[in-house]
C-alpha positions as CSV (number, residue, x, y, z in Angstrom):
1,M,37.7,-2.6,-30.4
2,S,40.7,-5.2,-30.6
3,T,43.9,-4.4,-29.6
4,S,47.2,-6.3,-30.9
5,L,50.2,-6.8,-29.2
6,T,53.4,-7.2,-31.1
7,P,56.6,-8.5,-29.8
8,P,59.3,-5.6,-29.8
9,D,61.7,-5.3,-32.4
10,S,64.9,-7.0,-31.6
11,S,66.5,-4.2,-33.7
12,D,65.4,-1.7,-31.0
13,R,67.7,-3.4,-28.2
14,V,70.8,-1.7,-27.4
15,V,73.7,-3.9,-27.7
16,P,76.6,-2.6,-25.7
17,T,79.6,-2.3,-27.6
18,D,83.1,-4.1,-26.6
19,A,84.2,-1.2,-25.0
20,E,81.1,-0.9,-22.8
21,R,81.5,-4.5,-21.8
22,R,85.2,-4.2,-20.9
23,Q,84.4,-0.9,-18.8
24,T,81.7,-2.9,-17.0
25,A,83.9,-5.6,-16.2
26,R,86.3,-3.3,-14.8
27,D,83.8,-1.4,-12.5
28,E,83.0,-4.7,-11.2
29,D,86.5,-5.8,-10.6
30,A,86.9,-2.4,-8.7
31,A,83.8,-2.9,-6.7
32,G,85.3,-6.3,-5.6
33,V,88.5,-5.1,-4.5
34,R,86.5,-2.4,-2.5
35,R,84.8,-4.9,-0.8
36,A,87.8,-7.1,-0.1
37,R,89.6,-4.4,1.6
38,R,86.7,-3.7,3.5
39,A,86.4,-7.1,4.6
40,S,90.3,-7.1,5.5
41,L,89.9,-3.6,7.6
42,V,87.1,-5.4,9.4
43,R,89.0,-8.6,9.8
44,Y,92.3,-7.3,11.3
45,L,91.3,-4.1,13.1
46,G,87.7,-5.3,14.6
47,M,88.9,-6.9,17.3
48,P,91.5,-4.5,18.5
49,L,88.9,-1.8,18.3
50,F,86.6,-3.8,20.1
51,L,89.1,-4.7,22.9
52,A,90.1,-1.0,22.9
53,L,86.6,-0.2,23.6
54,V,86.3,-2.9,26.3
55,L,89.4,-1.2,28.3
56,L,87.9,2.1,27.6
57,G,84.5,1.4,29.0
58,L,86.4,-0.5,32.0
59,F,88.5,2.8,32.4
60,L,85.5,5.1,32.7
61,W,83.1,2.8,34.8
62,V,86.2,2.4,37.6
63,G,86.6,6.2,37.3
64,T,82.9,6.9,38.3
65,Q,83.2,4.3,41.6
66,E,84.1,5.9,44.6
67,L,87.2,3.3,45.7
68,D,88.3,3.0,49.2
69,S,92.0,3.1,50.2
70,I,92.3,-0.8,49.2
71,E,91.0,-0.7,46.1
72,A,92.9,2.4,45.0
73,R,96.1,0.6,45.8
74,T,95.4,-2.4,44.0
75,L,94.0,-0.8,40.9
76,T,96.9,1.3,40.1
77,A,98.4,1.4,36.5
78,E,102.0,0.2,38.0
79,N,100.1,-3.0,39.6
80,L,98.0,-3.8,37.0
81,L,100.9,-3.5,34.3
82,G,103.1,-5.5,36.7
83,Q,100.7,-8.3,37.1
84,T,100.1,-8.3,33.0
85,R,103.7,-8.6,32.2
86,Q,103.8,-11.7,34.7
87,H,100.4,-13.3,33.2
88,I,102.2,-13.0,29.6
89,T,105.7,-14.4,30.8
90,L,104.3,-17.4,32.2
91,T,102.0,-17.8,29.0
92,L,104.8,-17.8,26.7
93,Y,107.4,-19.5,28.8
94,S,104.9,-22.5,28.9
95,T,103.8,-22.6,25.3
96,F,107.4,-22.4,24.5
97,F,108.5,-25.3,26.3
98,V,105.1,-27.2,25.4
99,L,106.4,-26.7,21.8
100,L,109.8,-28.0,22.4
101,L,108.0,-31.4,23.8
102,A,104.9,-31.9,22.2
103,V,105.9,-31.5,18.6
104,P,108.9,-33.7,18.5
105,L,106.9,-36.4,20.3
106,G,104.1,-36.1,18.0
107,I,106.2,-36.5,14.9
108,L,107.9,-39.6,16.6
109,A,104.5,-40.9,17.1
110,T,103.4,-40.9,13.7
111,R,106.8,-42.6,12.3
112,P,106.0,-46.1,11.1
113,R,108.6,-47.7,13.5
114,L,107.3,-45.8,16.7
115,R,103.7,-46.0,15.8
116,R,103.0,-48.5,18.6
117,Y,103.9,-46.1,21.2
118,A,101.4,-43.4,19.9
119,P,98.7,-44.7,22.6
120,V,101.6,-44.2,25.6
121,I,102.3,-40.6,24.4
122,I,98.9,-39.6,24.1
123,G,98.1,-40.9,27.3
124,L,100.4,-38.4,28.9
125,G,98.7,-36.0,27.2
126,N,95.5,-37.0,28.3
127,A,96.8,-37.4,31.7
128,G,98.1,-33.8,32.1
129,Q,94.4,-32.3,30.7
130,A,92.5,-34.8,32.8
131,I,93.7,-33.7,36.0
132,P,91.7,-30.2,37.0
133,S,94.4,-27.2,36.6
134,L,94.2,-26.4,40.2
135,G,94.5,-30.2,41.4
136,L,97.8,-30.2,38.9
137,L,99.4,-26.9,40.3
138,A,98.9,-28.2,44.0
139,L,100.4,-31.7,42.8
140,L,103.3,-30.1,41.7
141,F,103.7,-27.9,44.4
142,Y,103.7,-31.0,47.1
143,L,106.2,-32.7,44.8
144,F,108.7,-29.8,44.5
145,R,108.4,-29.4,48.2
146,T,109.8,-32.7,48.9
147,Q,112.7,-31.9,46.2
148,P,114.9,-29.4,48.2
149,A,116.7,-29.0,44.9
150,L,113.8,-27.8,43.0
151,P,112.0,-24.5,43.7
152,S,108.4,-25.2,45.4
153,T,107.2,-21.5,44.3
154,G,107.3,-19.2,42.0
155,T,107.5,-19.3,38.1
156,F,109.2,-22.7,37.9
157,P,106.3,-24.8,38.9
158,V,103.5,-22.9,37.3
159,V,105.2,-23.3,34.0
160,V,105.5,-27.0,34.7
161,S,102.1,-27.3,35.4
162,L,100.9,-25.0,32.5
163,V,103.2,-27.2,30.1
164,G,101.4,-30.5,31.5
165,Y,97.8,-29.3,30.9
166,S,98.5,-27.5,27.4
167,F,100.6,-30.6,26.3
168,L,97.3,-32.4,24.5
169,P,96.3,-29.9,22.2
170,I,99.4,-29.3,20.4
171,L,100.7,-33.1,20.4
172,R,97.2,-34.3,19.2
173,N,97.2,-31.5,16.2
174,T,100.8,-32.4,15.5
175,M,99.8,-36.2,14.9
176,V,96.4,-35.2,13.3
177,G,98.4,-32.8,10.8
178,L,101.3,-35.6,9.7
179,D,98.4,-38.3,9.5
180,Q,96.2,-36.6,7.1
181,V,98.9,-35.7,4.6
182,D,98.1,-37.8,1.5
183,R,100.0,-41.0,1.1
184,F,100.2,-40.9,-2.4
185,V,102.1,-37.4,-2.2
186,L,104.6,-39.2,0.4
187,E,105.2,-41.7,-2.3
188,A,105.8,-39.1,-5.1
189,G,108.3,-37.7,-2.9
190,K,110.2,-41.1,-2.3
191,G,110.1,-41.6,-5.8
192,M,111.5,-38.5,-6.9
193,G,114.7,-39.8,-4.9
194,M,113.5,-37.9,-1.3
195,S,115.1,-39.7,1.9
196,N,112.4,-40.2,5.0
197,R,113.9,-37.1,6.4
198,K,113.4,-35.0,3.4
199,V,110.3,-36.1,2.9
200,L,109.4,-35.2,6.3
201,R,110.9,-31.6,6.3
202,S,109.9,-30.9,2.7
203,I,106.3,-32.2,2.6
204,E,104.6,-33.5,5.6
205,L,105.4,-30.9,8.0
206,P,104.6,-27.8,5.3
207,L,101.4,-29.5,5.0
208,A,100.8,-30.1,8.4
209,V,101.8,-26.5,9.5
210,P,98.0,-25.0,9.6
211,V,96.8,-27.8,12.0
212,V,100.1,-27.7,14.6
213,L,99.2,-23.9,14.7
214,A,95.3,-24.4,15.4
215,G,97.0,-26.6,18.4
216,V,99.3,-23.7,19.6
217,R,96.4,-21.2,19.3
218,T,94.5,-23.6,21.6
219,A,97.3,-23.9,24.1
220,L,97.8,-20.4,24.1
221,V,94.3,-19.6,25.1
222,L,94.3,-22.2,27.6
223,N,97.5,-21.1,29.2
224,V,96.1,-17.7,29.5
225,G,93.2,-18.9,31.6
226,T,95.2,-21.3,34.0
227,A,97.8,-18.8,34.8
228,A,95.3,-16.9,36.7
229,L,95.7,-19.3,39.3
230,A,99.7,-18.8,39.2
231,F,99.3,-16.6,42.4
232,L,98.2,-19.1,44.4
233,F,102.0,-20.5,44.6
234,G,104.2,-17.3,44.1
235,G,103.8,-16.9,40.4
236,G,102.2,-13.5,40.1
237,G,99.5,-12.9,37.3
238,L,96.5,-11.2,37.1
239,G,94.8,-13.9,39.2
240,E,96.1,-11.7,42.2
241,T,94.0,-8.9,41.3
242,I,90.6,-11.4,41.0
243,F,91.4,-13.4,43.9
244,A,91.9,-9.6,46.1
245,G,88.4,-8.6,44.7
246,F,86.9,-11.9,45.9
247,Q,88.2,-12.2,49.3
248,L,88.1,-8.6,50.2
249,R,84.4,-8.2,48.5
250,R,85.6,-5.4,46.4
251,T,83.6,-5.4,43.3
252,P,85.5,-3.0,41.2
253,V,88.7,-4.8,41.8
254,L,87.1,-8.5,40.8
255,I,85.5,-7.1,38.0
256,T,88.7,-5.5,36.4
257,G,91.0,-8.4,37.1
258,A,88.5,-10.4,35.5
259,I,88.0,-8.3,32.4
260,L,91.5,-7.9,31.9
261,V,92.3,-11.8,31.7
262,A,89.4,-12.1,29.3
263,V,91.1,-9.2,27.1
264,L,94.2,-10.8,27.5
265,A,93.1,-14.3,26.2
266,L,91.0,-12.5,23.4
267,L,94.1,-10.5,22.0
268,V,96.8,-13.6,22.2
269,D,93.9,-15.6,20.7
270,Y,93.6,-12.8,17.9
271,L,97.4,-12.6,17.6
272,A,97.9,-16.3,17.3
273,G,95.2,-16.3,14.5
274,L,97.4,-13.5,12.6
275,I,100.5,-15.8,13.1
276,E,98.7,-18.9,12.1
277,E,97.5,-17.0,8.8
278,K,101.0,-15.7,8.1
279,L,103.1,-19.2,8.7
280,T,100.7,-21.2,6.8
281,P,102.0,-22.0,3.3
282,K,100.4,-20.2,0.3
283,G,97.9,-22.4,-1.6
284,L,96.8,-24.4,1.7
């Protein structure tokens, strides 16, 4: 007995109508919007929630420890908040001043008439970061002590050393961001009658913003980590808690200080990323 297989008749196929196709397209668009919203929520809320969980876990863990009188005095909320404020102040001051120095120098080093001085400017930045952070702090501490008019301890020498240590990332990114702008775009701007200053302000700097902001983000994180050494020279900060825990062999104190510095670094990096995204011109 033979069985013959016949292909299905094309007339039996269900062809969707125009209305059904439009509805399917709308459903796919709505699903894409929902996926984008979920991804956006994870992107914007993921890090804050993670850091909040870390702090909550730290709080609960410290609460389970039997703290002696020294640990209890060191781990008070007032003490830790005060050190955190000092740490943030040092980070923001140093980043502000390094911006005032590194960005203009980066712009000058990329100008055709001054480009021959670029190796000297980059060498200054390399020197600041090549010296270990503790060594740079100690060197400035010694130099300031030999100058009675300058404060040898406190915020000032620490900020100066942080500026020198984080100078290179912003300087280098400023130069790279300006150098990567297409020369044809610059020539087109000049062809439209723009002056060199107008081209710099309206074309070069906006196109270099993402790269410059990436350097600022790197400098911020560097300053948060290096500011932990500020306590050695009377600058305060969370390094006091870390050093106290290490010197006195108090594990809860040491772990608390280290985790707070790490959380602060991650938070600063997250906030800098949001600012970088907002300040980047649309379309880049």
